[in-house]
N, C-alpha and C positions, 0 to 999 in steps of 0.2 A: 098310478102312472100311465098315460098314456105313450103307446109302442107304436110304431109305426113301424112297419116290413113292409121293404120292398121286394116283390118278386114271391111275395107269399104262399102263392101256387104253384110254385117249383118243389122242388124235393126238398132242398135243403132247408128253401121256406117253410113250407108246409110244415114240417119236423120241429121248426124253432116257433112258429105260431099254434101247433098242439100242445108242444111242451108249455110256451108261455099262459094259455086259456088253463090248462088241466095243471101246474104246478104251480104258477105267480097269482098275484091278485092284479095285474097289469090290465088295461083296456088294451085292443088288437086292434090297429088298421091297417088290412094287408090291400098293399097297392101291387097290382098285377094288370098287365094286358092280355095275359091269357095268350100267350104266342102255344106251337106244337108241344114243347114240353112241360107245360101249365094245366094242371086240373082242379079244380074247385072239388073234386071230391075227394080227393086227399085232405079235404077239410068237414068233410060229414059229420065227424064227429065233433065238432065246436062249431058247426056254421051256425046255428041256432041259440050259441052261449050271448046271454044280453052282453059279454064283455068283445064281441068280436063284431067287425067292421067289415064291409070289401070296398073297396075303390077299383073300377075297372079302369085305368089310367096308364097312360105309356110315360116313362122316365122321361124319357123326349120333350113332352109337352108341356112346355113351361106356365102358359097359363091354366092347365087342370091341376099342374102341382099346386099354384100359388093357390088354388080354391079348398086345396085339403089340410093344407096347411093352415089356411083361415081357420077353416071350419071345425078341425079336431085338435090344433094345438099341441104337438107332441111335446113329449117331453124327451124322447128317445129316439131317434131314427137307426133302425140297423136295417143296410142296405145290400143285400143280396141278388136285386135284379141282375139278370144279367143272359149275355149268348156264351154258352159252355162248354158246347161239345167239339173239340181239338179236330174232327175229320169233317165237321159242317164248317169251320173257320176254313180249311183248305178250297172247300168246294165255293164257299162265298164271305171273302171277309166283307165287304163291305158290312154286313146288318152288325157286325160286330165291332165293328167301329164307331157304327151311329150308337149301338146300344148301350156298349161296357164305355166308351169315352164319352162320347155328345151326352150321353143319358147320365151318365156319372156327372159332369161338368154341369148340366140341367139342375139335375136335383143338389148339389152344394150348394147353388145360386139360392134357390127356396130355401135350404136349410139356411143359409147364412144372414135371407132378407128375414127370417123368422126369429131365427136365435138374436138378431140385433134389435128385433122388437119386442123380445120379454123384458117385463121389469126384474131387477135386478135377482132379486131370489128364484125367480125362473130361469132366466141366463146362466145362474149361477151352477143348476141342476142339468141341464140343457148336453146332449150329449149324441156326438155321429159316429155312429159304428158301420165302418167300412169293410167288408167278409170278401176277403181275394184267396190267393192259391199259390201251393208253391210251385208251379209252374213257370211262373215269374221269376223265378232262380235259374230255371236254365237245367244243364245235364249234369249230375255227380259222377265219379269214376265209381271203382269198387268201394272205396271206403268215404268214409265222413260224413257228416248229415247238413241241411241248411238251418244255419241259424237266423235272427234277425238281423245279423251283420255281415247277411253272405251279398254279396254284389248282384244287381239283376242282370241277366243275360235271358229272354227269352228269346224263343226258338220258334213259334209256332203265329201266327197269326191271331191266335185267342190268347196265348198268352202274353204277346207284345201290348194289346188293349188292354188286359186287368194289368199289365206293369202300368201302362199308361194311367190308368185309374186311381192304381195305388200312389202314384205321384203327384196327381192333382188333389187329392186326401192330403196329402203333406204341405202342398204350397197352400193351401186354404188353412190351413193348419198353423203353418209359420208366417203367411202375409197376412191374414184376416181375423186370425184369432181362433176360428172356429174351434171349439171343442171335440176334438176326432180320439179314436181310435181303430187300431187296423189288425186284422187279422188276416193271416195266411194257412192255409189247411191243407193236410193232404188226402187222396183220394178218400171220396165219401160210397156209401155204400148200403143200402138199407130199405125198408119198405118203402114204395111209393114212386121209387126211382123211374124214369122213361127207358125203356127197355133199348135204347140205341146204346149205354152202357155198357163197360165189359160185363160186369156181375149181373144183372137183371136180363142182358141180350144171351149169353152163355146158361143162364138156368134154364129160359125158355125156348129155345133151340134144343138145350137136351132133351128138355120134356116130353118137345114134338120130335123129337128124332132127327131135325136138321144137322147140319154140319156146323163142327164148332170153329171156326174161322180165330187161328194166332196170329199175328202180325210177326213177320221171321221167324226167329228159332224159339219165340217167347222167351227171351234171356230179360226183355226190360223189365225192370223192378220199380214197383211203386208202395208206397206205404199204406196200410189201408186204415179208414177211421170210421165206424158204425156212427149213422148219423144222428142216431138219438144223443150217442157222446158228444157230438159236434153241438148239437142245440144247446145242451148243458155250457158248452165251453163259451158261447156267443153270446151267453147269457152272465157266464161268470165276469167277461171280458168288457162287456157292453155296461156292467153297475158297477165294476169295483177296479176294472185297469186304470192306469196313469195315461193320464191326456196325453196324446202325442205320440204315446208307442205304441209299435208294434208287437205281437205275439204271434207266434207259429203256433196252431193245433194239429198231433199227429197221435196215430193210433199206437205208433211202439208195433206195426206189423207188418214189417216188410215182406215179401213176396215177389216173386219171380211172377211174371203173368200165366206163365206153362204151369206152374203149382197151383195159381188160385183156378185155372179152368180145372185141371186133373181133381181138387178138392171136392168142385161143384160139382164133376162127375161123380164122383164116390160118393157125394150126399147123396146127390138123385137116386142113384145103385141104390142105396141103402132105405131112403123113405118110398120109392116107387121105381121096383124094380123091374128091367126091362128086359128085350130078348138078348140083347148083347150087351157087355160093359161100354158105358157111354164113352169111357175114353178112344173107344174108336172110331169115334163121332169128330175129335181133332183134327183138325186141317190148316198146315202152316201157310201162311199168304203171304205175296209181298206186303215189305212193311211197308208202316206209314212213311210220308215223306216227311224227314227232319223229327223225325222221332228219338227224343230225349232217353239215353239210356235208363237212368236210375235217379230217384227221388228219394230222399228221406228226410224227415224232420226231426231237429234237438227240439221239443217242445219243455227242457226243464224250465226255463224260463218262465212259464204260466205254470207248472209245478209248483214255483219257490215263491212267487209273487202271490201267487193268486190259489193254491193248494189244488188248482184242478189236477186230475188223472183220467185217463178213460177207463171205463169199467167192464168194458166188453173186450175178449180177447178178437182174434181175426175168427180162430176155431166158434166160438161161440156167439159170436155176430151176424157169422156166413149162416150158420143152421138155424138160425133165426127168421134170417134171410129169404133162405131156400124156400122155410116153411112155409114163410108167408104168401110168397109166390105161387104156394101150391094150394093155399088158400083162399087167393083170393084173384081167382079168374077172371070174374066180375068187372073189377077194375082194370085189368091190362087185355083181354081177348078183344074189346073196342080199339084199344090201342094198334095191336098187332095189323087187324084185319080193315083200316080206315084209315091212319097217322103214319106208321113206321111197320114197313112188314121185317124188319132185320135184315135187309139187303146190305152192304157194304157202302160206307161213306169215304169219304177223300181221298177220291181217287182219278182229280182235275188233277192234271198235268201242268206243271207250272209253264210261266211262257217263255219263249226259247231266247236266250240273251241278244243283242244287236249285233249284228255285225260288225266286224270293226277293220277301218281299213291294215 
């Protein structure tokens, strides 16, 4: 099988590429434009495998995508390429619209043309798997969980652009017949995650004795999914999911943000003792604009239909993650020095409302 993965040098994408090379017989074509959050170093373990190919291509570039499809003739597309950090979407939403909406449209058009060119047997096998987020559903109260039937209510520029891309994929399936599946996942964590996200940022700040900023009161709740569990789920849905369907992927690991940070502090104190407990580094800061209170995923459809459940608990996955960052300063040190030093993002003030008579 020829599998085209967009965003394969990103955090989740690289985990999927490593899984595909190490656990399947598929040939992988990694399409990535290599933004600030991408790293080919995340693929060092598979980069020399004869079943791995890399194409430095922007998914907004229709001509380049046409060449990639013509040369590699994929049987399966797994689309992960996206701008994904909510705080950055507040500071600069334009690139999110361009990549997540225009890029998805451009990729869908390339995939549709490719699918229509295939002989009947190959066309029957072809699939387009769109990877999205639980953030498209908006914010939950203290009870309940997102299901595949939950109405969309995105509240950030990031989640709005992902919601738009989800709707485009649905439309290309229902209007043009493109064989698609979609997944919406909860918050991922694990090795090789760019250190602007909560867990790696807290690990590295805690390791370096820097303040640990927690938004608001730290009471916002997220469901956490270990990235290697997610990679298995993506392959399961891509190869066995029902066409036209959406599957939610969650880790069954709801935690308050403050609880997550405190667990990281305690794990670091155990593995790398410091002069003072790292919980003393926690600082409560002004909340993120439009910060959703709670996300929770009901992944029972995926479990019932396809038999997938997470292997890692939050405790086991987080311990593996902390240990990985402790062992791999060679991967993150340059990022901290040259790309992102841990300063807060997402502080852009919204434009004032126009005056009314």
